[in-house]
N, C-alpha and C positions, 0 to 999 in steps of 0.2 A: 765054681767051675770056670776055667780060663775061657777067654773069648776066641781062642785059637786052639788048634791041635798040633802036635808035633808032626803029624802026617802032612798038614797044610804047609807048615814051614819047610819041611823036607821037599815037598813038591816044588815050591818056589825055588829053593836052592838047586834042586836037580835041573830045573828048566834052564837056569842061567849058568850052570857050572862051566860050560864051554864058550860062553859069550864073554869076550875079553873086556869090553867097555860098555858102560851104561851111560846114556845121556841124562845128566843130572840137571833138572830144571828148577830154578828158584824164581822168586818174585822180589823186585826191589821196592824202595819206598814210593816210586812213581807207578807202581803196579805193572811194571814191564817184566815180562817173562824172558829169561835167558837160560841157555843150556850150555853145558860143556861136558866133554867125555871124562868120566872117572872110572877107575877100576875098582870093582867090588872086591874087598879083601876077604869078607866073611859074611855069612848070614848065621847068626848064633841061634842057640836053641830057644831064646826068648822072642825071636822074630825081629831082631835088629840087624840092619845092614851096616857094615863098617867100611869107611873110606879114609884114605890119607888125604890131607890137604895142607895148604899153608894158611896160617892165620892172617897173612897179608893179602890173600885173594879177595878181590872186591865182593864176590858173591858170599864169602864166608861171613862178612859183616852183616849181610841181609838176613841171615838165619835167626839172629836174636829177635828181630821184629817181625819176621815172616818165616816161621819154621815149617810151613807147609811146602812140601816138595814133591816132585814126581821124578822117578827114574825109569827110563824106558830102555828096553833091550830088544835087539832083533838078531836073528840068525836066519837070513833068507835061505841059505842052503838047506836048512832043516825045516823051513816053513814055520818058524817059531817067532812069536811076537809077544812081549810081556811088558806090562806097565804097572809100576808100583807107586802108590801114594803113601805118604807118611809124614811124621813130624821129625825134623832134623835138629840136632844139637851139636854145636861146635865144642869139642872137649880137648883139654890138655891132659890126656890119659897116657902117661908114660908106660904103665904096665900093659895096657892094650896095644900100644904102639910096638912095644918089645915083642909081644905075643905074635903080632901080624907082620913084623918086619921081614923084608926079604932084600937081597942085594939089588933087585930092580928098583926098589923105592929110593935107594941112595942116589939115583940119577936126578931126582927132584929135590933131595935133601942131602947135599954133599957133607953136611955136618953130622950125618947119621942121626942116631937117637938123641944126640945132644943139640941138634939144630934148634935154635931158639924159636923158629917159626913153624916147626912140626906140630900139626894138630890132627885130631881125628874127628870125623863126622859120624855120628850114630844116627841112623834113620830108623825110627820105630815104625815098622810097616803097619799100615792101617788096612789097606786093600791092595789086592793084586789081581789084575785081569790078564788072561793070556789067550792067545789065539794059536791053535795048534792044528795045522793042516795035515790031517791023517791020510788024505788021498794022495796017490802018486802024482807026479808032475804030469804024466800022460793023461790020467783021469781028469786032472784039473783043466788041462788044455781042451779035452773033449767037452767038459762042462761049459767052459767059456765059449767054445765054438757053438754049442747049442744055444747059449744065451744070445750070441750075436745073430744067429739065424732066426730064433723064435721071438726075441725081444722079451722073454720071460726071465725073471731072476733065476740064477742057478740054484740047484738044490744044494744042501749043505756041503761045503767044500772043506770044512774043518770044524774044530771044536772051539767054542768060546766059553771060558769059565771065569767066574769071579770068586775070589776068596776074600773074606773079611776077617781080619785078625783082631 
């Protein structure tokens, strides 16, 4: 029996479908965390997230010795916040690059699919946590006002869910 379900993968994909960039966080050899925005190209049916990158990017070299990564997404207009942890792999996968290629990617890789530094990052999702505020903004403001007046923590203002794949 798989550790994940297709419904769980679909839930993660649906949550970030309209979030253009994720903040991709890695660790270097000095245990320093650093983040950069990357565009998720796909979440496949096996629970892998795919990104384009250059094999010359400093952080790409860190993946071999420190494959543990975090990718966080936020859409404040929708009150959605999602954090994914997983294992990242730097790949020279021409077939996958061809499958996910779009004219927008050419801006970073002028040589197209033949660019010698074109690489893919595959992140095998291990966990995903999301916070989804279901309450309207007005209801949230009322809850925050009550908190300020009473000093008591607000009642649930949204949903927190953890998915382990």
